[in-house]
C-alpha positions in Angstrom: 137.6 90.7 61.4 140.7 90.6 63.6 143.3 88.3 65.0 144.5 87.4 68.4 148.1 86.2 68.9 149.2 84.7 72.3 152.9 84.3 73.0 153.7 81.4 75.3 157.3 82.2 76.3 158.5 78.7 77.4 160.5 75.9 75.8 161.8 72.6 77.2 165.0 73.1 75.3 166.8 76.1 73.7 167.2 75.7 69.9 170.5 77.1 68.9 169.2 79.2 66.1 166.2 80.8 67.8 166.1 84.4 68.9 162.4 84.5 69.9 161.7 85.4 73.5 161.4 82.3 75.7 162.7 80.7 78.9 163.6 77.0 79.5 162.6 77.3 83.1 158.9 76.3 83.8 158.9 77.9 87.3 156.8 80.9 86.2 154.4 79.0 83.9 151.3 79.2 86.1 151.8 82.8 87.1 152.5 83.7 83.5 149.3 82.1 82.3 147.4 84.1 84.9 149.0 87.3 83.6 148.3 86.5 80.0 144.6 85.8 80.9 144.5 89.1 82.7 146.0 91.0 79.7 143.5 89.3 77.3 140.7 90.8 79.5 142.4 94.2 79.9 143.1 94.9 76.2 139.8 93.9 74.7 139.2 97.5 73.5 142.4 97.6 71.4 140.6 95.8 68.5 137.7 98.3 68.7 135.1 95.6 68.9 136.1 93.7 65.8 135.2 90.0 65.7 138.0 87.5 66.1 138.5 85.5 62.9 141.8 83.9 64.0 143.5 82.9 67.3 147.2 81.8 67.1 149.2 80.4 70.0 152.9 80.8 69.3 156.1 81.0 71.2 158.1 79.6 72.5 156.4 76.3 72.5 152.6 76.4 73.3 152.4 72.7 73.4 154.1 72.8 76.9 150.6 73.9 78.1 148.4 71.4 79.7 144.8 70.7 78.5 143.5 72.4 81.6 145.6 75.6 81.0 144.4 75.8 77.5 140.8 75.3 78.6 141.1 78.2 81.0 142.7 80.4 78.4 140.0 79.8 75.8 137.3 80.4 78.5 138.7 83.9 79.1 138.9 84.7 75.4 135.2 83.7 74.9 134.2 85.8 78.0 135.7 89.0 76.5 135.7 88.7 72.7 133.2 87.8 70.0 134.6 85.0 68.0 133.5 84.4 64.4 131.4 81.4 63.2 134.3 79.6 61.6 137.5 80.7 63.4 141.0 79.5 62.5 142.6 78.5 65.8 146.2 77.5 65.6 148.6 75.9 68.1 152.4 75.6 67.5 153.7 72.3 68.8 156.8 70.2 68.9 156.6 66.5 67.9 157.6 65.3 71.4 154.6 66.9 73.0 152.0 65.8 70.5 151.0 62.4 71.8 147.5 60.9 71.2 145.7 62.0 74.3 147.1 65.6 74.0 145.9 65.8 70.4 142.5 64.5 71.4 142.3 67.2 74.0 143.2 69.9 71.4 140.4 68.8 69.2 137.9 68.9 72.1 139.0 72.5 72.8 138.3 73.6 69.3 141.9 74.0 68.1 141.6 73.2 64.4 145.0 74.0 63.0 148.4 72.6 64.0 151.8 73.9 63.1 154.5 71.4 63.9 158.2 72.2 64.2 159.7 69.3 62.4 162.6 71.3 60.9 164.4 68.2 59.5 164.0 64.5 59.2 167.8 63.9 59.6 169.3 63.3 63.0 172.5 65.2 62.4 170.6 68.3 61.5 168.3 68.0 64.6 171.4 67.6 66.9 173.1 70.6 65.2 170.0 72.7 65.9 169.7 71.3 69.5 166.1 70.0 68.9 164.7 67.8 71.6 163.0 65.4 69.2 164.5 62.8 66.8 163.3 61.7 63.4 161.3 58.8 64.9 159.3 61.2 67.0 158.6 63.3 63.9 157.2 60.3 61.9 155.2 59.1 64.9 153.8 62.5 65.6 152.7 63.1 62.0 151.1 59.7 61.8 149.0 60.1 64.9 148.0 63.7 64.0 146.7 62.3 60.6 145.0 59.4 62.3 143.3 61.8 64.7 141.7 63.6 61.8 143.6 66.9 61.9 143.4 68.2 58.3 144.7 71.7 58.6 148.3 70.8 59.3 151.4 72.9 58.8 154.9 71.5 58.9 157.9 73.8 59.6 161.2 73.0 57.8 164.6 74.7 57.7 167.1 74.8 54.8 170.5 76.5 54.4 171.9 74.6 57.4 175.6 73.8 57.4 176.0 70.3 56.2 172.6 70.1 54.7 173.1 68.9 51.1 170.6 69.5 48.4 170.0 65.8 48.3 169.2 65.7 52.0 167.0 68.8 51.6 165.0 67.1 48.8 164.6 64.1 51.1 163.1 66.4 53.8 160.6 67.8 51.2 159.6 64.4 49.9 159.1 63.0 53.4 157.1 66.0 54.6 155.0 65.9 51.4 154.3 62.2 52.0 152.2 63.1 55.0 150.1 65.5 52.9 150.2 68.6 55.0 148.0 71.3 53.5 150.6 73.9 54.5 154.4 74.0 54.6 156.6 76.7 56.0 160.2 76.6 55.0 162.7 79.1 56.3 166.3 79.7 55.5 168.6 79.5 58.5 169.5 82.9 59.8 172.2 83.7 62.3 170.5 86.0 64.8 172.6 88.1 67.2 172.8 86.5 70.6 172.0 82.9 69.6 174.3 80.0 70.1 174.3 79.4 66.4 175.7 82.9 65.7 178.3 82.6 68.4 179.5 79.3 67.0 179.5 80.9 63.5 181.8 83.8 64.8 184.1 81.2 66.3 184.2 79.4 63.0 183.2 76.1 64.6 181.4 75.1 61.4 181.3 76.0 57.7 178.3 78.1 56.8 176.5 77.1 53.6 177.4 79.0 50.5 174.9 81.3 48.8 174.7 79.2 45.5 173.8 76.1 47.5 171.2 78.1 49.4 169.7 79.4 46.2 169.6 75.8 44.8 167.7 74.7 47.8 165.3 77.6 47.6 164.6 76.8 43.9 164.2 73.1 44.6 161.7 74.0 47.4 159.7 76.2 45.1 159.7 73.8 42.1 158.8 70.7 44.1 156.0 72.3 46.0 154.6 73.9 42.9 154.7 70.5 41.3 152.8 69.1 44.3 150.1 71.7 43.9 151.1 74.2 46.6 150.7 78.0 46.2 153.7 80.0 47.0 151.7 82.7 48.7 154.4 84.3 50.9 158.2 84.1 50.8 158.5 81.2 53.3 154.9 79.8 53.1 153.2 77.4 50.8 149.6 76.1 50.9 147.2 73.9 49.0 144.3 75.9 47.6 141.9 76.7 50.4 144.5 76.4 53.2 146.4 79.7 53.1 147.0 80.7 56.8 144.3 83.2 57.6 146.1 84.5 60.7 149.5 85.1 59.0 147.7 86.6 55.9 146.0 89.1 58.2 149.5 90.4 59.2 150.5 90.7 55.5 147.2 92.3 54.5 147.3 95.0 57.2 144.4 93.7 59.3 144.1 94.4 63.1 145.6 92.1 65.5 146.2 92.0 69.3 149.3 90.3 70.7 149.4 89.3 74.3 152.2 87.9 76.4 155.8 89.1 76.8 157.4 90.4 73.5 154.1 90.2 71.6 153.3 92.9 69.1 149.9 94.5 68.3 148.5 96.7 65.4 145.0 98.2 65.0 145.5 100.1 61.8 147.0 103.3 63.3 148.8 102.3 66.5 151.6 99.7 66.9 152.5 98.4 70.3 154.9 95.8 71.7 155.1 94.2 75.2 158.2 94.1 77.2 160.3 90.9 76.7 161.0 90.1 80.4 158.9 87.4 82.0 159.1 88.6 85.6 158.6 92.2 84.8 155.7 91.4 82.5 153.9 89.3 85.1 154.4 92.0 87.9 153.4 94.9 85.7 150.3 93.3 84.4 149.1 92.2 88.0 149.9 95.8 89.3 148.1 97.5 86.3 151.4 99.2 85.4 152.3 99.9 81.7 154.1 96.9 80.3 154.2 97.9 76.6 155.4 100.7 74.4 153.3 102.3 71.7 153.8 104.4 68.6 151.4 106.1 66.2 152.6 105.4 62.7 153.2 108.4 60.5 152.4 108.5 56.8 155.7 107.3 55.5 156.0 104.6 58.2 152.6 103.2 57.2 153.8 103.2 53.6 156.9 101.3 54.5 154.9 98.8 56.5 152.6 98.3 53.6 155.5 97.6 51.3 157.2 95.2 53.8 154.0 93.1 54.2 152.5 93.2 50.7 155.6 92.5 48.7 156.2 89.4 50.6 153.1 87.8 49.2 151.9 86.5 45.8 149.3 89.3 45.7 152.0 92.0 45.7 151.7 95.7 46.3 148.6 97.4 44.9 149.5 100.7 43.2 145.8 101.8 43.3 145.8 101.3 47.1 149.1 103.3 47.4 147.6 106.2 45.4 144.4 106.1 47.4 146.1 105.8 50.9 149.4 107.7 50.5 149.1 109.8 47.3 150.6 110.3 43.9 154.1 111.1 45.1 154.4 107.6 46.8 153.0 105.8 43.8 155.4 107.6 41.4 158.3 106.9 43.8 157.4 103.2 44.0 157.2 102.8 40.2 160.5 104.7 39.7 162.4 102.5 42.2 160.9 99.3 40.9 162.2 99.9 37.3 165.5 98.1 37.6 163.7 95.0 39.1 161.0 95.0 36.5 163.8 95.1 33.8 165.7 92.3 35.4 162.7 90.1 35.9 162.9 90.0 39.7 159.6 92.0 39.7 156.5 91.9 37.5 153.7 94.4 36.9 150.3 92.9 36.5 147.7 95.6 36.1 148.1 97.8 39.2 150.0 95.2 41.1 153.8 95.0 41.6 154.7 91.4 42.4 158.1 89.9 43.1 159.0 86.9 40.9 160.5 83.8 42.4 164.0 85.2 41.9 162.9 88.4 43.5 161.5 86.6 46.5 164.9 85.2 47.2 166.2 88.7 47.8 162.9 90.3 48.9 164.3 92.2 51.9 166.9 94.0 49.6 164.3 95.0 47.0 161.8 96.2 49.5 164.3 98.4 51.2 165.2 100.0 47.9 161.5 101.0 47.4 161.4 102.9 50.7 161.2 106.7 50.7 164.2 109.0 51.5 166.8 106.6 50.2 170.3 108.0 50.0 
């Protein structure tokens, strides 16, 4: 079973923290969708005939697409791929787009999972991030989504914002939980190079949140959602039992996936590829049949690093038996040796053949994972 990711590179407004590939001009929307549909048809062999278990529309903001554009897109997918009997089909959307008629159209098209970019229920936070919606739209959207019968619902939230007190963060968690989403994704604000937020940070136009407050907010997040019955199955992702994201889990478990659209990445077990991140070039190259992506065949050590980066982010951890089988005794021994200080400090646990990060370890996961890489100086 494999996954299909479709990158819709358009937004109605530029969020100041976002470094994903997107354009706020809709001028090329129709020609872009034509190119994406063509790429879907052209690259069907990349997944080597595997059945699609998940389809994920991300971006950008996929909810800028009309019902007719979505209908055309799914027609092309069904014409060229075998889809499983019970696929998970996700659309990312913003509150201002998710009005009753649009939601009804999504259900008719077979979209059965929504990921809504709420981010915060506080107006000052939304303005700081340059979000288009306000808190009233967030509440309205969540109410009508629930009324429409959407059960598989994810809510996105951000913590670590300048000015976001732990009290306000707890309010965000309580409000979100009150709508009973089966999945919550909570991300710490990061200052990505080239974003408005990073530029303002360098100009000292606001005071960044201190690390202790960030850790307090992370711990509150984990404790509150655990108390509410959510599984902390990946660093930033929490789900009620039975609602772990199948699409995202496929990434972390090393399954095959095809990414279409500008900037999208793909992986089929041996080869990783990534599309160019320029809309006009992507459209022109796809229509001309020119090469619009780069590829690399992963070597042994790169595959090992990939496995650590994905597996250690999850509650299932890295499987030492798998490492031994796939990479050899040297890699297993190295992994155990480098894990010792984290096992001693309690930031990592060993459960049978599994190395699993504790909640404290999750907070500094990137640092720990990098230390387990081979050829460290």
